[in-house]
C-alpha positions as CSV (number, residue, x, y, z in Angstrom):
1,X,110.5,91.0,115.3
2,X,109.5,94.4,114.2
3,X,105.6,95.0,113.9
4,X,104.4,98.3,112.2
5,X,100.7,99.1,112.1
6,X,99.0,102.3,110.8
7,X,95.8,103.1,109.0
8,X,95.3,102.5,105.2
9,X,94.6,106.2,104.6
10,X,96.1,109.2,106.2
11,X,94.8,112.9,106.2
12,X,97.6,115.0,105.2
13,X,95.6,118.2,104.7
14,X,96.5,121.4,106.3
15,X,93.7,123.6,105.2
16,X,91.5,120.9,103.5
17,X,91.3,117.2,103.7
18,X,93.9,115.6,101.5
19,X,93.9,111.6,102.0
20,X,97.0,109.7,101.2
21,X,96.5,106.1,100.6
22,X,99.5,104.3,101.9
23,X,99.2,101.2,100.0
24,X,97.5,101.6,96.7
25,X,97.0,98.9,94.0
26,X,99.5,98.5,91.3
27,X,97.1,100.1,88.7
28,X,97.2,103.2,90.7
29,X,101.0,103.3,91.1
30,X,101.6,103.0,87.5
31,X,99.7,105.8,86.5
32,X,100.4,108.3,89.4
33,X,102.6,111.4,89.3
34,X,106.1,111.1,90.6
35,X,105.3,113.9,93.2
36,X,102.4,111.7,94.6
37,X,104.6,108.8,95.0
38,X,107.3,110.9,96.7
39,X,104.7,112.4,99.1
40,X,103.4,108.9,99.9
41,X,106.8,107.7,100.7
42,X,107.5,110.6,103.0
43,X,104.4,109.9,104.9
44,X,105.2,106.2,105.3
45,X,108.8,107.1,106.3
46,X,107.6,109.5,109.1
47,X,104.9,106.9,110.3
48,X,107.6,104.3,110.5
49,X,110.1,106.4,112.4
50,X,107.3,107.6,114.9
51,X,106.3,104.0,115.6
52,X,109.9,102.6,116.0
53,X,111.0,105.7,118.0
54,X,112.8,108.8,116.4
55,X,115.9,108.3,118.6
56,X,116.6,105.0,116.7
57,X,117.3,106.8,113.4
58,X,120.2,109.1,112.4
59,X,119.3,112.2,110.4
60,X,121.6,114.0,108.1
61,X,121.1,116.4,105.2
62,X,122.5,115.3,101.8
63,X,123.1,118.0,99.1
64,X,123.1,117.2,95.5
65,X,124.1,119.4,92.5
66,X,122.5,119.1,89.2
67,X,125.1,118.7,86.6
68,X,123.1,120.4,83.9
69,X,121.4,123.2,85.7
70,X,124.0,123.8,88.6
71,X,121.0,123.8,91.0
72,X,121.8,122.7,94.5
73,X,119.2,120.6,96.3
74,X,119.0,119.5,100.0
75,X,117.4,116.0,101.0
76,X,116.6,114.8,104.6
77,X,118.0,111.2,104.9
78,X,117.2,109.1,107.9
79,X,119.0,105.8,108.8
80,X,118.3,103.2,111.4
81,X,121.1,103.2,114.0
82,X,121.2,99.3,114.0
83,X,122.6,97.3,111.1
84,X,120.1,96.2,108.5
85,X,118.5,92.8,108.7
86,X,119.8,90.5,106.1
87,X,117.5,87.6,105.9
88,X,113.9,88.3,106.9
89,X,110.3,87.0,106.6
90,X,107.7,89.5,106.0
91,X,104.0,89.2,106.8
92,X,102.0,91.9,105.0
93,X,98.4,92.5,106.2
94,X,96.1,94.9,104.6
95,X,92.6,95.3,105.8
96,X,90.3,97.2,103.4
97,X,86.7,97.5,102.3
98,X,87.6,96.2,99.0
99,X,90.0,93.5,98.6
100,X,92.7,93.7,95.9
101,X,93.4,91.0,93.4
102,X,95.6,88.6,95.2
103,X,97.6,87.5,92.4
104,X,99.2,90.7,91.2
105,X,97.7,93.8,92.8
106,X,97.9,92.8,96.6
107,X,101.6,91.9,96.6
108,X,102.4,94.9,94.5
109,X,100.7,97.4,96.9
110,X,103.7,96.6,99.3
111,X,106.0,98.3,96.7
112,X,106.2,101.7,98.3
113,X,106.2,100.3,101.9
114,X,109.0,98.0,101.0
115,X,111.1,100.8,99.4
116,X,110.8,103.0,102.6
117,X,111.9,100.2,104.7
118,X,115.0,99.7,102.6
119,X,115.7,103.3,102.3
120,X,115.6,103.7,106.3
121,X,118.1,100.8,106.5
122,X,115.8,98.4,108.4
123,X,116.3,95.6,106.0
124,X,119.3,95.4,103.6
125,X,117.5,94.9,100.3
126,X,113.9,94.0,98.9
127,X,115.4,91.4,96.6
128,X,114.6,87.8,97.0
129,X,118.1,87.1,98.6
130,X,117.2,89.2,101.5
131,X,113.5,88.4,102.0
132,X,113.2,84.7,102.4
133,X,109.4,84.6,102.7
134,X,106.8,87.1,101.8
135,X,103.4,86.3,103.2
136,X,100.5,88.6,102.0
137,X,97.6,88.3,104.3
138,X,94.5,90.3,103.0
139,X,91.3,91.0,105.1
140,X,88.0,92.7,104.6
141,X,86.5,95.1,107.0
142,X,83.1,96.6,107.0
143,X,84.1,100.4,107.1
144,X,86.9,102.3,105.8
145,X,87.7,103.8,109.2
146,X,88.6,100.1,110.3
147,X,91.1,99.7,107.4
148,X,94.8,99.3,108.4
149,X,98.1,98.0,107.2
150,X,100.3,95.8,109.4
151,X,103.8,94.7,108.5
152,X,105.8,92.1,110.7
153,X,109.4,91.7,109.9
154,X,110.8,88.6,111.4
155,X,114.7,87.9,111.2
156,X,115.6,84.4,110.0
157,X,118.8,82.3,109.9
């Protein structure tokens, strides 16, 4: 079993406070700029690698060349050293002051987290043939400083 737990919001500011919500509702995700989404995924990736131990991941720099402009870009890619889990059961807990709508917003708030878990190679895919069971578990807390996200990944047969 893999257990990941981190706060709901992270202060990413260098010179001023810039709070990044790690699991926003689907309403926010649909309307946000792609750079904000990219930043959120980078923060989530860093938090997961810190919790699972940096030595468990392989780092490589991938270069891409844009066909139209010819511009070359580099991207850091991290991969889990073990083979990806194929059949998993995921328990997703999100404790916050305001509960999200359980039917559509709560499950969708897992989207960025699930994408990063797949990109890191922890699970093979976020499709239904890989995730056997997805259990959302919302909690209400009295103060924002108590808010957290917890993900449990259990391998099934």
